VOPAGU-2260 file (C-alpha; in pm, 1 decimal, decimal comma):
REM VOPAGU-2260
SITE   aa  ch    i         X         Y         Z
SITE  MET   A    0      -2,7       3,8      -2,4
SITE  ALA   A    1     277,8     243,2      87,3
SITE  VAL   A    2     455,4     171,5    -247,0
SITE  GLY   A    3     134,0     238,8    -440,9
SITE  ARG   A    4      81,9     571,9    -264,7
SITE  LYS   A    5     445,1     664,8    -324,6
SITE  LEU   A    6     404,9     592,1    -697,1
SITE  MET   A    7      80,0     796,4    -698,7
SITE  SER   A    8     268,6    1093,2    -555,3
SITE  LEU   A    9     535,2    1079,4    -830,0
SITE  VAL   A   10     349,5     989,6   -1147,6
SITE  GLY   A   11     -13,3    1057,2   -1069,5
SITE  ALA   A   12    -210,8    1372,9   -1148,6
SITE  ASP   A   13    -130,8    1690,3    -958,8
SITE  ARG   A   14    -245,7    1660,9    -597,4
SITE  SER   A   15    -362,5    1304,9    -655,9
SITE  LEU   A   16    -223,3    1201,6    -321,5
SITE  GLU   A   17    -414,4    1476,4    -140,6
SITE  ASP   A   18    -735,2    1368,4    -315,8
SITE  ASN   A   19    -669,0    1008,4    -216,0
SITE  GLU   A   20    -616,3    1112,8     148,3
SITE  ALA   A   21    -943,4    1310,6     147,9
SITE  ALA   A   22   -1129,9    1002,6      17,1
SITE  LEU   A   23    -962,3     779,5     276,8
SITE  GLY   A   24   -1059,0    1028,6     547,9
SITE  ASN   A   25   -1422,8     964,1     463,6
SITE  LEU   A   26   -1369,6     594,1     540,7
SITE  THR   A   27   -1230,9     645,5     889,7
SITE  SER   A   28   -1441,3     450,7    1138,2
SITE  LEU   A   29   -1438,6     297,8    1481,4
SITE  ARG   A   30   -1686,9      36,6    1602,9
SITE  LEU   A   31   -1724,1     -69,4    1968,9
SITE  THR   A   32   -1913,2    -392,4    2024,7
SITE  PRO   A   33   -1989,9    -528,3    2373,8
SITE  LEU   A   34   -1948,5    -903,2    2391,1
SITE  GLU   A   35   -2142,9   -1148,4    2605,5
SITE  ASN   A   36   -1835,2   -1236,9    2814,5
SITE  GLY   A   37   -1790,4    -874,3    2914,9
SITE  MET   A   38   -1516,4    -787,3    2674,8
SITE  LEU   A   39   -1539,0    -497,3    2433,9
SITE  ALA   A   40   -1457,2    -571,7    2065,2
SITE  ILE   A   41   -1292,7    -285,5    1871,1
SITE  ARG   A   42   -1278,8    -267,0    1500,0
SITE  GLY   A   43   -1207,0      19,5    1271,6
SITE  GLN   A   44    -970,4     189,1    1017,5
SITE  LEU   A   45    -784,7     517,3    1004,6
SITE  ASP   A   46    -667,9     741,1     725,3
SITE  PRO   A   47    -292,1     780,3     678,9
SITE  GLU   A   48    -253,3    1093,6     886,5
SITE  ALA   A   49    -462,6     962,2    1176,2
SITE  GLY   A   50    -278,1     628,4    1159,2
SITE  ALA   A   51      56,1     803,8    1185,2
SITE  VAL   A   52     -55,1     996,9    1491,4
SITE  LEU   A   53    -193,1     683,5    1663,2
SITE  SER   A   54     121,5     484,6    1584,2
SITE  ALA   A   55     341,6     757,4    1728,8
SITE  ALA   A   56     134,0     762,6    2050,1
SITE  LEU   A   57     125,1     380,9    2090,8
SITE  ASP   A   58     482,2     288,8    1993,7
SITE  PRO   A   59     672,0     419,8    2303,8
SITE  LEU   A   60     407,8     276,7    2545,6
SITE  SER   A   61     389,4     -60,8    2372,5
SITE  ALA   A   62     762,6    -133,9    2388,0
SITE  PRO   A   63     858,8    -474,2    2540,0
SITE  ASN   A   64     917,9    -452,3    2914,6
SITE  PRO   A   65    1144,2    -746,9    3007,0
SITE  THR   A   66    1167,2    -866,8    3362,9
SITE  ASP   A   67    1409,3   -1091,0    3549,4
SITE  ALA   A   68    1116,3   -1313,4    3645,7
SITE  SER   A   69    1049,6   -1394,2    3279,0
SITE  GLY   A   70    1412,8   -1454,7    3186,7
SITE  GLY   A   71    1472,9   -1105,4    3051,8
SITE  ARG   A   72    1173,7   -1121,4    2811,6
SITE  ASP   A   73     830,8    -962,0    2790,8
SITE  LEU   A   74     583,0   -1251,4    2764,9
SITE  ARG   A   75     300,9   -1029,0    2647,3
SITE  PRO   A   76     225,1   -1059,2    2274,4
SITE  PRO   A   77     239,1    -742,6    2066,0
SITE  GLU   A   78    -136,1    -724,5    2041,8
SITE  ARG   A   79    -171,8    -713,4    2418,0
SITE  ARG   A   80     100,8    -457,3    2454,6
SITE  ARG   A   81     -69,2    -223,8    2205,8
SITE  ALA   A   82    -407,5    -268,0    2376,0
SITE  GLU   A   83    -259,6    -184,2    2714,8
SITE  ALA   A   84     -79,7     119,5    2560,2
SITE  LEU   A   85    -411,3     245,2    2420,2
SITE  ILE   A   86    -577,5     218,9    2760,3
SITE  GLU   A   87    -282,0     398,1    2928,5
SITE  ILE   A   88    -314,9     684,6    2673,6
SITE  CYS   A   89    -687,8     716,9    2751,4
SITE  ARG   A   90    -625,3     710,2    3128,2
SITE  ARG   A   91    -364,2     986,3    3097,7
SITE  ALA   A   92    -596,1    1197,1    2884,2
SITE  ALA   A   93    -890,4    1151,2    3125,0
SITE  ALA   A   94    -670,7    1244,2    3423,2
SITE  ALA   A   95    -526,3    1547,8    3253,5
SITE  GLY   A   96    -861,3    1723,6    3221,5
SITE  GLY   A   97    -820,8    1823,2    2858,5
SITE  GLN   A   98    -443,2    1879,8    2876,8
SITE  ALA   A   99    -319,4    1536,3    2787,9
SITE  PRO   A  100      55,7    1502,1    2861,3
SITE  ALA   A  101     284,4    1437,2    2566,1
SITE  THR   A  102     617,5    1271,0    2588,8
SITE  THR   A  103     925,1    1336,9    2370,1
SITE  LYS   A  104     901,1     991,4    2228,2
SITE  ALA   A  105     534,9    1028,1    2116,8
SITE  GLN   A  106     610,9    1262,6    1827,0
SITE  VAL   A  107     541,5    1216,9    1460,3
SITE  VAL   A  108     862,3    1250,9    1257,5
SITE  VAL   A  109     808,1    1305,3     884,8
SITE  LEU   A  110    1094,0    1296,3     629,2
SITE  ILE   A  111    1042,3    1517,4     321,1
SITE  ASP   A  112    1262,9    1704,2      82,5
SITE  HIS   A  113    1245,0    2077,4     127,8
SITE  HIS   A  114    1163,0    2136,0    -243,8
SITE  THR   A  115     879,1    1885,5    -231,8
SITE  LEU   A  116     734,8    2051,6      76,9
SITE  ALA   A  117     756,4    2392,1     -86,4
SITE  ASP   A  118     597,2    2274,3    -412,9
SITE  ALA   A  119     315,4    2091,8    -229,2
SITE  VAL   A  120     191,5    1936,0    -556,3
SITE  ARG   A  121     393,2    1627,9    -636,9
SITE  GLY   A  122     606,9    1398,4    -423,3
SITE  ALA   A  123     541,9    1278,0     -65,0
SITE  GLY   A  124     689,2    1244,2     280,4
SITE  THR   A  125     721,9     933,9     491,2
SITE  THR   A  126     708,4     868,2     862,3
SITE  LEU   A  127     969,7     652,6    1028,0
SITE  ALA   A  128     714,0     368,7    1027,3
SITE  GLY   A  129     674,3     398,9     649,9
SITE  GLU   A  130     338,2     585,2     622,6
SITE  VAL   A  131     323,5     794,5     302,6
SITE  LEU   A  132     178,3    1146,3     353,6
SITE  SER   A  133     113,0    1421,7     103,1
SITE  PRO   A  134     300,5    1754,0     123,5
SITE  GLU   A  135     -31,7    1933,0     206,4
SITE  THR   A  136     -95,3    1699,3     499,0
SITE  ILE   A  137     261,6    1752,8     625,0
SITE  ARG   A  138     206,9    2131,0     605,1
SITE  LYS   A  139    -100,3    2083,5     827,7
SITE  ILE   A  140      89,6    1862,0    1072,1
SITE  ALA   A  141     360,3    2124,9    1090,2
SITE  CYS   A  142     107,3    2377,8    1220,4
SITE  ASP   A  143      74,8    2171,4    1540,2
SITE  ALA   A  144     350,8    2260,1    1787,6
SITE  SER   A  145     330,9    1916,6    1947,5
SITE  LEU   A  146     432,0    1747,5    1620,9
SITE  ILE   A  147     783,7    1805,3    1489,7
SITE  PRO   A  148     832,6    1790,4    1110,4
SITE  MET   A  149    1187,3    1713,3    1004,7
SITE  VAL   A  150    1253,4    1880,1     671,7
SITE  LEU   A  151    1569,6    1737,1     514,4
SITE  GLY   A  152    1812,0    2016,6     436,3
SITE  SER   A  153    1637,7    2262,6     666,0
SITE  ARG   A  154    1842,1    2457,1     925,1
SITE  GLY   A  155    1535,0    2522,4    1139,6
SITE  GLN   A  156    1605,9    2249,9    1400,6
SITE  PRO   A  157    1870,1    2300,7    1672,8
SITE  LEU   A  158    2054,8    1971,4    1640,9
SITE  ASP   A  159    2346,1    2045,3    1867,7
SITE  VAL   A  160    2287,0    2197,9    2210,7
SITE  GLY   A  161    2644,9    2135,0    2325,7
SITE  ARG   A  162    2700,2    2162,4    2704,3
SITE  THR   A  163    2409,0    2396,2    2767,5
SITE  LYS   A  164    2166,4    2110,2    2830,8
SITE  ARG   A  165    2209,1    1754,8    2960,9
SITE  LEU   A  166    1878,0    1619,2    2840,8
SITE  VAL   A  167    1813,7    1547,5    2474,0
SITE  THR   A  168    1573,4    1794,4    2315,8
SITE  PRO   A  169    1277,1    1674,7    2103,7
SITE  ALA   A  170    1442,2    1803,8    1786,1
SITE  LEU   A  171    1768,0    1622,9    1867,0
SITE  LEU   A  172    1585,0    1299,0    1949,0
SITE  ALA   A  173    1399,7    1323,3    1618,7
SITE  ALA   A  174    1736,3    1364,1    1441,6
SITE  LEU   A  175    1860,9    1046,9    1617,6
SITE  TRP   A  176    1561,6     855,0    1502,1
SITE  VAL   A  177    1629,6     957,1    1141,7
SITE  ARG   A  178    1995,1     867,7    1156,2
SITE  ASP   A  179    1991,1     548,9    1367,8
SITE  ARG   A  180    1639,8     417,4    1284,6
SITE  HIS   A  181    1657,0     157,2    1566,6
SITE  CYS   A  182    1871,3      42,5    1864,7
SITE  THR   A  183    2228,7      53,4    1734,1
SITE  TYR   A  184    2365,8    -225,4    1946,9
SITE  PRO   A  185    2498,6    -502,9    1712,3
SITE  GLY   A  186    2224,0    -752,0    1620,9
SITE  CYS   A  187    1937,2    -555,2    1779,4
SITE  GLY   A  188    1662,6    -396,9    1565,0
SITE  ARG   A  189    1415,9    -264,6    1823,8
SITE  PRO   A  190    1244,8      49,2    1681,8
SITE  ALA   A  191    1373,5     397,6    1747,1
SITE  GLN   A  192    1054,9     485,4    1942,5
SITE  TRP   A  193    1136,9     205,3    2186,8
SITE  SER   A  194    1490,7     323,9    2243,4
SITE  ASP   A  195    1668,6     579,0    2463,2
SITE  ALA   A  196    1922,8     844,9    2373,1
SITE  HIS   A  197    2257,0     740,9    2514,8
SITE  HIS   A  198    2557,9     967,8    2562,5
SITE  VAL   A  199    2859,9     779,3    2425,7
SITE  LYS   A  200    3085,2     998,2    2644,8
SITE  HIS   A  201    2889,8    1060,2    2957,8
SITE  TRP   A  202    2770,6    1419,0    3009,6
SITE  ILE   A  203    2919,0    1423,8    3359,1
SITE  ASP   A  204    3261,0    1338,5    3208,5
SITE  GLY   A  205    3246,4    1629,8    2960,6
SITE  GLY   A  206    3049,2    1463,4    2681,4
SITE  GLU   A  207    2830,6    1702,5    2476,0
SITE  THR   A  208    2460,2    1659,9    2405,5
SITE  SER   A  209    2508,8    1646,0    2030,3
SITE  LEU   A  210    2450,9    1406,7    1742,4
SITE  LEU   A  211    2816,7    1302,2    1736,7
SITE  ASN   A  212    2795,6    1201,2    2104,1
SITE  LEU   A  213    2456,7    1037,1    2107,7
SITE  THR   A  214    2312,4     714,1    1983,6
SITE  LEU   A  215    1993,5     508,6    2030,9
SITE  LEU   A  216    1984,3     203,5    2263,4
SITE  CYS   A  217    1686,2      -5,5    2371,9
SITE  ALA   A  218    1632,3     -43,4    2744,9
SITE  HIS   A  219    1808,3    -380,8    2764,4
SITE  HIS   A  220    2118,9    -277,6    2574,5
SITE  HIS   A  221    2125,3      67,9    2743,8
SITE  THR   A  222    2166,1    -111,9    3071,1
SITE  HIS   A  223    2416,0    -361,3    2922,3
SITE  VAL   A  224    2636,3     -82,0    2780,5
SITE  HIS   A  225    2651,5     100,3    3112,1
SITE  GLN   A  226    2718,1    -215,3    3308,2
SITE  HIS   A  227    3009,0    -316,3    3085,2
SITE  ASP   A  228    3140,2      38,7    3020,2
SITE  LEU   A  229    3118,5      -7,1    2643,8
SITE  THR   A  230    3188,1     275,9    2396,3
SITE  ALA   A  231    3127,8     349,7    2033,1
SITE  THR   A  232    3249,5     553,3    1738,1
SITE  VAL   A  233    2988,1     791,7    1604,9
SITE  THR   A  234    2989,5     961,2    1267,0
SITE  ALA   A  235    2724,5    1172,5    1095,0
SITE  VAL   A  236    2569,0     862,0     941,0
SITE  HIS   A  237    2685,6     558,0    1130,1
SITE  VAL   A  238    2751,9     418,3    1482,0
SITE  THR   A  239    3005,8     144,8    1547,8
SITE  TRP   A  240    3011,4     -24,7    1885,0
SITE  HIS   A  241    3343,0    -157,8    2033,2
SITE  THR   A  242    3229,5    -476,3    2209,4
């Protein structure tokens, strides 16, 4: 489906992708069906923009949570983790009284060429999960301060905060997602949204909070790296661990 929409954006009629998204938006639906055993069945479908927003909210909360009791694994299947993540989001929203808290990891990152975004007729952008979005939809997303668009080639995002801040900013974390794509420990492919930003040279030892001193690690390997005092070589496009 993503390949078909990408082709549509490149060889279809002008604004064909936007027209397709408008049509898909009319098909958005959600059905709640009470079952005899007390469960509630949920069935529905979302348009590409809504799907990208939901995925961004669910991903960080549905990451595996391994425990020592289960041998370092999370025994919950992905479907259960996503269901529990959805309930957690709803609980937080209800408790916030209209001001639902947002976390740095629950942001939609869209990759799009600056020329394509400016033209807003042909071409498309993609989220880290592979959803294809039209330039016009990305323009709309960019109007929301809680969603951070990453325009390739733009200088609008502060990617290097040096020693002024210890914690990774949302813009810098988004840049890490784009560069690393997943946990960078050898052999691990857990998604970027399930990973933490790790200072290769610890901040307390003089390490900067910058792209060339940061990398993504899942919770398990983040602990492993600190326990074994491992280090890595970081370039603008690649991370190599010295294990």
